[in-house]
Each structure stands twice: as C-alpha cells, then as structure tokens.
C-alpha positions as a Python dict, from the first residue, in 0.01 Angstrom:
ca = {
    (1, 'M'): (0, 0, 0),
    (2, 'K'): (64, 316, -202),
    (3, 'A'): (-160, 406, -496),
    (4, 'A'): (-221, 709, -717),
    (5, 'Q'): (-589, 797, -683),
    (6, 'L'): (-809, 1037, -876),
    (7, 'I'): (-984, 1255, -616),
    (8, 'K'): (-1148, 1515, -839),
    (9, 'Y'): (-1230, 1525, -1210),
    (10, 'D'): (-1119, 1843, -1388),
    (11, 'K'): (-1064, 1933, -1754),
    (12, 'K'): (-741, 2123, -1684),
    (13, 'D'): (-618, 2029, -1339),
    (14, 'P'): (-755, 1700, -1201),
    (15, 'L'): (-665, 1619, -842),
    (16, 'I'): (-455, 1302, -817),
    (17, 'E'): (-291, 1207, -488),
    (18, 'I'): (-66, 927, -360),
    (19, 'R'): (-262, 755, -84),
    (20, 'D'): (-233, 453, 142),
    (21, 'I'): (-513, 210, 55),
    (22, 'N'): (-606, -149, 133),
    (23, 'S'): (-575, -420, -130),
    (24, 'Q'): (-894, -579, -265),
    (25, 'L'): (-1002, -919, -140),
    (26, 'L'): (-877, -1214, -346),
    (27, 'G'): (-1152, -1405, -528),
    (28, 'A'): (-1143, -1770, -637),
    (29, 'H'): (-1010, -1686, -985),
    (30, 'D'): (-806, -1380, -887),
    (31, 'L'): (-435, -1310, -872),
    (32, 'L'): (-254, -1080, -630),
    (33, 'I'): (14, -898, -828),
    (34, 'K'): (319, -708, -706),
    (35, 'T'): (345, -427, -962),
    (36, 'K'): (683, -383, -1131),
    (37, 'T'): (593, -114, -1384),
    (38, 'A'): (283, 57, -1526),
    (39, 'A'): (229, 247, -1850),
    (40, 'V'): (77, 593, -1877),
    (41, 'N'): (-161, 649, -2169),
    (42, 'P'): (-382, 920, -2322),
    (43, 'L'): (-668, 713, -2181),
    (44, 'D'): (-556, 800, -1827),
    (45, 'N'): (-581, 1171, -1903),
    (46, 'L'): (-922, 1127, -2067),
    (47, 'I'): (-1044, 956, -1750),
    (48, 'S'): (-902, 1214, -1507),
    (49, 'H'): (-1032, 1505, -1717),
    (50, 'G'): (-1382, 1359, -1701),
    (51, 'D'): (-1403, 1313, -2079),
    (52, 'L'): (-1517, 952, -2045),
    (53, 'K'): (-1769, 985, -1762),
    (54, 'L'): (-2053, 896, -1998),
    (55, 'V'): (-1871, 577, -2101),
    (56, 'V'): (-1713, 475, -1769),
    (57, 'P'): (-1850, 676, -1473),
    (58, 'Y'): (-1591, 589, -1208),
    (59, 'K'): (-1686, 659, -848),
    (60, 'L'): (-1417, 867, -678),
    (61, 'P'): (-1165, 815, -531),
    (62, 'Q'): (-1048, 585, -810),
    (63, 'T'): (-704, 429, -838),
    (64, 'M'): (-564, 523, -1179),
    (65, 'G'): (-380, 316, -1441),
    (66, 'N'): (-484, 82, -1721),
    (67, 'E'): (-190, -151, -1795),
    (68, 'F'): (96, -305, -1599),
    (69, 'V'): (365, -569, -1562),
    (70, 'G'): (404, -754, -1233),
    (71, 'T'): (479, -1081, -1059),
    (72, 'I'): (219, -1305, -895),
    (73, 'E'): (238, -1310, -515),
    (74, 'K'): (-78, -1508, -442),
    (75, 'V'): (-338, -1704, -639),
    (76, 'G'): (-705, -1775, -572),
    (77, 'P'): (-804, -2134, -484),
    (78, 'E'): (-945, -2207, -832),
    (79, 'V'): (-662, -2059, -1040),
    (80, 'T'): (-493, -2327, -1254),
    (81, 'K'): (-313, -2151, -1541),
    (82, 'F'): (-76, -1932, -1334),
    (83, 'K'): (147, -1979, -1032),
    (84, 'I'): (328, -1765, -774),
    (85, 'G'): (633, -1598, -929),
    (86, 'D'): (499, -1579, -1285),
    (87, 'R'): (572, -1250, -1463),
    (88, 'I'): (248, -1135, -1620),
    (89, 'F'): (103, -831, -1794),
    (90, 'A'): (-246, -704, -1867),
    (91, 'R'): (-482, -431, -1967),
    (92, 'N'): (-694, -386, -1654),
    (93, 'P'): (-1064, -465, -1693),
    (94, 'V'): (-1265, -147, -1750),
    (95, 'D'): (-1451, -198, -1421),
    (96, 'N'): (-1129, -273, -1229),
    (97, 'I'): (-862, -27, -1340),
    (98, 'G'): (-589, 54, -1088),
    (99, 'A'): (-243, -15, -1232),
    (100, 'F'): (-87, 282, -1050),
    (101, 'A'): (-64, 86, -726),
    (102, 'Q'): (197, -129, -554),
    (103, 'K'): (-40, -428, -550),
    (104, 'I'): (-317, -528, -792),
    (105, 'V'): (-593, -789, -764),
    (106, 'I'): (-710, -903, -1106),
    (107, 'N'): (-900, -1194, -1259),
    (108, 'E'): (-680, -1457, -1424),
    (109, 'K'): (-873, -1427, -1753),
    (110, 'A'): (-741, -1072, -1799),
    (111, 'V'): (-369, -1154, -1789),
    (112, 'A'): (-101, -1330, -1993),
    (113, 'K'): (259, -1429, -1931),
    (114, 'V'): (521, -1180, -2047),
    (115, 'P'): (744, -1312, -2331),
    (116, 'E'): (1094, -1369, -2193),
    (117, 'Y'): (1262, -1154, -2459),
    (118, 'L'): (1089, -836, -2332),
    (119, 'S'): (1211, -628, -2038),
    (120, 'D'): (951, -509, -1788),
    (121, 'Q'): (961, -161, -1943),
    (122, 'E'): (914, -293, -2296),
    (123, 'A'): (642, -536, -2194),
    (124, 'V'): (425, -274, -2026),
    (125, 'A'): (398, -92, -2360),
    (126, 'V'): (219, -392, -2511),
    (127, 'P'): (-120, -477, -2351),
    (128, 'L'): (-341, -175, -2425),
    (129, 'T'): (-218, -117, -2779),
    (130, 'A'): (-192, -484, -2876),
    (131, 'L'): (-543, -561, -2750),
    (132, 'T'): (-678, -252, -2924),
    (133, 'A'): (-528, -380, -3249),
    (134, 'M'): (-659, -735, -3207),
    (135, 'Q'): (-1011, -621, -3117),
    (136, 'T'): (-1010, -367, -3400),
    (137, 'F'): (-918, -641, -3648),
    (138, 'Q'): (-1220, -838, -3525),
    (139, 'L'): (-1451, -545, -3596),
    (140, 'L'): (-1304, -486, -3941),
    (141, 'N'): (-1334, -852, -4038),
    (142, 'L'): (-1048, -823, -4288),
    (143, 'K'): (-904, -1110, -4488),
    (144, 'A'): (-539, -1173, -4574),
    (145, 'G'): (-436, -971, -4877),
    (146, 'Q'): (-677, -684, -4812),
    (147, 'T'): (-560, -326, -4756),
    (148, 'L'): (-561, -153, -4417),
    (149, 'F'): (-490, 218, -4364),
    (150, 'I'): (-369, 316, -4016),
    (151, 'S'): (-339, 688, -3945),
    (152, 'G'): (-54, 799, -3721),
    (153, 'G'): (134, 471, -3754),
    (154, 'S'): (455, 614, -3606),
    (155, 'G'): (290, 639, -3261),
    (156, 'S'): (274, 378, -2985),
    (157, 'F'): (-42, 220, -3131),
    (158, 'G'): (120, 176, -3471),
    (159, 'A'): (427, 15, -3315),
    (160, 'M'): (204, -270, -3200),
    (161, 'A'): (-75, -268, -3459),
    (162, 'I'): (144, -267, -3771),
    (163, 'P'): (343, -588, -3703),
    (164, 'L'): (27, -759, -3581),
    (165, 'A'): (-162, -652, -3896),
    (166, 'I'): (119, -767, -4125),
    (167, 'A'): (128, -1101, -3942),
    (168, 'Q'): (-243, -1137, -4032),
    (169, 'G'): (-152, -1086, -4398),
    (170, 'Y'): (-296, -735, -4436),
    (171, 'K'): (-135, -482, -4670),
    (172, 'V'): (-66, -182, -4445),
    (173, 'I'): (-57, 184, -4547),
    (174, 'T'): (23, 444, -4282),
    (175, 'T'): (118, 802, -4202),
    (176, 'G'): (373, 931, -3954),
    (177, 'N'): (682, 1139, -3893),
    (178, 'E'): (975, 1103, -4132),
    (179, 'T'): (1209, 967, -3864),
    (180, 'S'): (989, 655, -3846),
    (181, 'R'): (979, 580, -4219),
    (182, 'A'): (1269, 331, -4231),
    (183, 'R'): (1155, 149, -3917),
    (184, 'L'): (798, 106, -4040),
    (185, 'E'): (897, 8, -4391),
    (186, 'K'): (1128, -254, -4239),
    (187, 'L'): (827, -396, -4054),
    (188, 'G'): (656, -443, -4391),
    (189, 'V'): (447, -127, -4443),
    (190, 'K'): (339, -112, -4808),
    (191, 'N'): (317, 268, -4834),
    (192, 'F'): (430, 536, -4587),
    (193, 'F'): (334, 904, -4602),
    (194, 'N'): (502, 1185, -4411),
    (195, 'Y'): (205, 1360, -4251),
    (196, 'K'): (382, 1700, -4264),
    (197, 'T'): (477, 1702, -4632),
    (198, 'E'): (257, 1447, -4812),
    (199, 'D'): (-120, 1430, -4868),
    (200, 'Y'): (-216, 1062, -4862),
    (201, 'T'): (-563, 1137, -5006),
    (202, 'K'): (-401, 1221, -5342),
    (203, 'A'): (-224, 886, -5366),
    (204, 'V'): (-449, 639, -5182),
    (205, 'A'): (-799, 521, -5275),
    (206, 'N'): (-1039, 232, -5221),
    (207, 'V'): (-870, 78, -4919),
    (208, 'D'): (-1065, -205, -4760),
    (209, 'A'): (-1053, -72, -4404),
    (210, 'V'): (-927, 216, -4191),
    (211, 'I'): (-813, 245, -3829),
    (212, 'D'): (-847, 609, -3724),
    (213, 'T'): (-615, 707, -3438),
    (214, 'I'): (-661, 1084, -3469),
    (215, 'G'): (-1032, 1171, -3469),
    (216, 'G'): (-1197, 1503, -3549),
    (217, 'E'): (-1197, 1619, -3911),
    (218, 'E'): (-927, 1364, -3987),
    (219, 'T'): (-1190, 1090, -3950),
    (220, 'I'): (-1397, 1248, -4229),
    (221, 'K'): (-1082, 1281, -4441),
    (222, 'Q'): (-1008, 911, -4405),
    (223, 'L'): (-1353, 818, -4534),
    (224, 'S'): (-1249, 964, -4870),
    (225, 'I'): (-988, 691, -4921),
    (226, 'L'): (-1214, 408, -4798),
    (227, 'K'): (-1389, 195, -5059),
    (228, 'D'): (-1766, 181, -5099),
    (229, 'G'): (-1894, -58, -4833),
    (230, 'G'): (-1567, -35, -4638),
    (231, 'E'): (-1521, -41, -4261),
    (232, 'I'): (-1364, 227, -4039),
    (233, 'V'): (-1287, 190, -3669),
    (234, 'S'): (-1205, 503, -3470),
    (235, 'L'): (-1005, 509, -3148),
    (236, 'K'): (-1050, 885, -3104),
    (237, 'G'): (-1381, 966, -3276),
    (238, 'M'): (-1729, 988, -3127),
    (239, 'P'): (-1896, 687, -2964),
    (240, 'N'): (-2210, 585, -3154),
    (241, 'R'): (-2532, 396, -3086),
    (242, 'E'): (-2380, 63, -3191),
    (243, 'F'): (-2109, 111, -2926),
    (244, 'A'): (-2364, 198, -2655),
    (245, 'K'): (-2563, -116, -2734),
    (246, 'K'): (-2252, -333, -2723),
    (247, 'M'): (-2160, -187, -2383),
    (248, 'N'): (-2517, -231, -2248),
    (249, 'M'): (-2541, 137, -2160),
    (250, 'G'): (-2917, 169, -2185),
    (251, 'L'): (-3153, 354, -2418),
    (252, 'A'): (-3070, 706, -2293),
    (253, 'K'): (-2702, 675, -2385),
    (254, 'E'): (-2789, 499, -2709),
    (255, 'L'): (-2989, 804, -2812),
    (256, 'L'): (-2723, 1045, -2687),
    (257, 'F'): (-2439, 877, -2877),
    (258, 'N'): (-2660, 844, -3183),
    (259, 'V'): (-2678, 1224, -3193),
    (260, 'A'): (-2307, 1267, -3109),
    (261, 'A'): (-2192, 1049, -3399),
    (262, 'R'): (-2453, 1171, -3648),
    (263, 'K'): (-2211, 1377, -3861),
    (264, 'I'): (-1957, 1102, -3916),
    (265, 'E'): (-2221, 831, -3970),
    (266, 'K'): (-2410, 1050, -4219),
    (267, 'E'): (-2089, 1099, -4415),
    (268, 'A'): (-2011, 726, -4405),
    (269, 'K'): (-2356, 628, -4530),
    (270, 'K'): (-2304, 824, -4853),
    (271, 'R'): (-2082, 538, -4972),
    (272, 'N'): (-2241, 262, -4765),
    (273, 'Q'): (-1942, 265, -4529),
    (274, 'N'): (-1967, 140, -4169),
    (275, 'Y'): (-1836, 348, -3879),
    (276, 'H'): (-1735, 183, -3551),
    (277, 'F'): (-1602, 317, -3220),
    (278, 'I'): (-1399, 93, -2989),
    (279, 'F'): (-1312, 96, -2620),
    (280, 'V'): (-1067, -187, -2566),
    (281, 'Q'): (-1150, -463, -2318),
    (282, 'A'): (-924, -686, -2107),
    (283, 'N'): (-863, -1025, -2267),
    (284, 'G'): (-581, -1251, -2155),
    (285, 'Q'): (-624, -1500, -2440),
    (286, 'Q'): (-600, -1230, -2708),
    (287, 'L'): (-300, -1078, -2533),
    (288, 'E'): (-130, -1419, -2532),
    (289, 'E'): (-193, -1452, -2908),
    (290, 'A'): (-51, -1105, -2972),
    (291, 'A'): (253, -1178, -2754),
    (292, 'K'): (337, -1487, -2963),
    (293, 'I'): (332, -1280, -3284),
    (294, 'L'): (549, -1009, -3127),
    (295, 'E'): (795, -1267, -2994),
    (296, 'K'): (819, -1441, -3332),
    (297, 'N'): (903, -1108, -3495),
    (298, 'Q'): (1115, -987, -3200),
    (299, 'I'): (927, -657, -3181),
    (300, 'H'): (1069, -420, -2918),
    (301, 'P'): (833, -134, -2822),
    (302, 'L'): (975, 217, -2808),
    (303, 'I'): (1018, 342, -2450),
    (304, 'G'): (984, 709, -2354),
    (305, 'N'): (1044, 891, -2025),
    (306, 'Q'): (1026, 697, -1698),
    (307, 'Y'): (894, 815, -1361),
    (308, 'S'): (834, 696, -1006),
    (309, 'L'): (485, 663, -856),
    (310, 'T'): (527, 991, -668),
    (311, 'E'): (583, 1162, -1004),
    (312, 'V'): (253, 1043, -1149),
    (313, 'N'): (128, 1395, -1227),
    (314, 'A'): (445, 1471, -1422),
    (315, 'A'): (403, 1144, -1612),
    (316, 'L'): (44, 1232, -1705),
    (317, 'A'): (157, 1579, -1817),
    (318, 'D'): (428, 1417, -2028),
    (319, 'V'): (165, 1216, -2214),
    (320, 'A'): (-73, 1511, -2244),
    (321, 'H'): (195, 1731, -2403),
    (322, 'R'): (351, 1449, -2608),
    (323, 'K'): (700, 1503, -2468),
    (324, 'S'): (805, 1141, -2518),
    (325, 'L'): (826, 959, -2851),
    (326, 'G'): (778, 621, -2682),
    (327, 'K'): (561, 484, -2403),
    (328, 'V'): (572, 681, -2076),
    (329, 'I'): (631, 451, -1780),
    (330, 'I'): (597, 447, -1402),
    (331, 'N'): (846, 216, -1228),
    (332, 'F'): (780, 69, -883),
}
C-alpha cells in the first residue's frame, strides 16, 4: 500500500516520501481500515520539523498523519462493537500514528462511528479538535454556568470546542477574525473580540478558565484575565513537569520541562493559578460523546483546500502558511 513517510526530521525542509509499505498485523481488538480521507494539522508539521521529539520520539521512517475517516475492511477476532463496512473516524493513538496511508490498523477503542449527517471531508475535521476540547474540559473541571475564554476561536479548534463547551453549559468568550463574528455568536458565544482591532484584556476579567491556542507571550497575557485560583490549559505553550509525569516520561524529562515552563508557571503562581499543557490522546468513547453533541446541533466543520496523497508536501505547506481558512484534507 501507499503511505506518506517521514524520512528525515528538519526544521525547514523535512523529507517526506510516498512509499510502498506493508500493513501492520491485525490484533485481536484491531480494525483494518480502508482510508477515505485524512486531515492535515499543525501537529503534523511539528512532528516532521522535530519540534516534538522530546515528547514523542518517533523512529524513522514514520508514516505521517493523526486523524482520518475510513471504512472497516476486516475486524480482529475479539472485536464486538464494530463490523465490516462501518464508516468510522479517529485520532490515531500517539504511539500508532499513520493516517496518511491507504490502509490503517487501529485498536477498536480509539475509533467511533461517523454521524450520518457528516460527509467524509467534514467528519475528518472532527476527531483531533473535538478530543482536544473534551480532554481540556476534563483538566479545567468547569461547572455549568462558569466562564471559559478560548483564544483564537475562529480557527478549526474553536469550530469544534465552542459548540461542545456551550453544550456543557459554559459561558464562552473568544477572539477571532471579524468574518467569523456572526457565525460564532450564532453558536452561542457570549462575547466576541476582533483580535485585530479590540483588546480583550480591557473588557474581560476574572474568567474561570482559559484555553490558550496561541502560546508565547499571548499565554502570559491570558493569565491577566483569569481569576485568582483559575485554570489555564495551553495547546501551544511549553510542556511542564505535570505533563511529563502524566505521560510517564521519566525524571530527566520532568526536570527538563520544569525548567522550560518556569516562566509561565512563575507568573501563574502570583495569583494561585494553575497552568496545564495537553497533548491529546485517542479515545473512541469521548469521540462518540462529542459526535452526539455535534449531531444534535448539526455542526458542520469548515473545510479548506483538498489534496491527493501524492501532494502531501503541498498540503503540509498549506497548513504551515495558513493558506486555508478551514481544515486541510488529503483524499484517497
């Protein structure tokens, strides 16, 4: 089968080639999937550039890709929840990525059935962002009626996280581009700020929790609107010691990440705030829960440019340079 494999890490020009590879062996609880479409994410560029080698040190060559939609061609002897022909989607397990391939072998616990109302291209935009939202909510431990600030809500993460957050009963405040204001307010956003013309720090204070999708100095800025004792989860900030412990990375990486996140954690401690870093995990049950919420609200993800597998490098460049407003997709 054909697959897009990372051959060489490089900050500017990673080597990714289309190769013929053999499919993995099918385990008792595994599914063999015929891939229909895969999504391309900033995460894929972070991996190929070597930015995540300390978190996930993949041995090369490594088949790329972190989320997909496909149909089941074969099931392991102990699989009971799924059958041949089911249309499923998933965020690949961290230790078994490989969505940029014609066939995928994946454990049944990682997948969920695609809601019928979604096309393949819409559905593939769901798993990574929806699971990130659900797992972030767990870390924040918010209650219905509390206030959640999401930076960059007009992006692909916000398109999933905002309706899911509102379904949980959270009051959502977000930033984004002006063209997204009406769409996000229609979803139920309490307050929207145009990131180019409005300074949210002058109008927002004492929110219960923050989801940081930007990182850098923006993370520090978001602490200023977070209440004393509040919680912030970053998708783009620095991993910290808590994260290393949770991922069972060992003492050396615990100490390393402790130093890396020192600035942000020092700033957070001034107001007894808690800083978290998240790296989303595969979870079929959570994805199923998210899919039910999206189906109830008939949420249709925004789709960007579409490519073939042989155009994988162009697709990755598209994401890196933010050419598409919606999710970038590879069709098989």
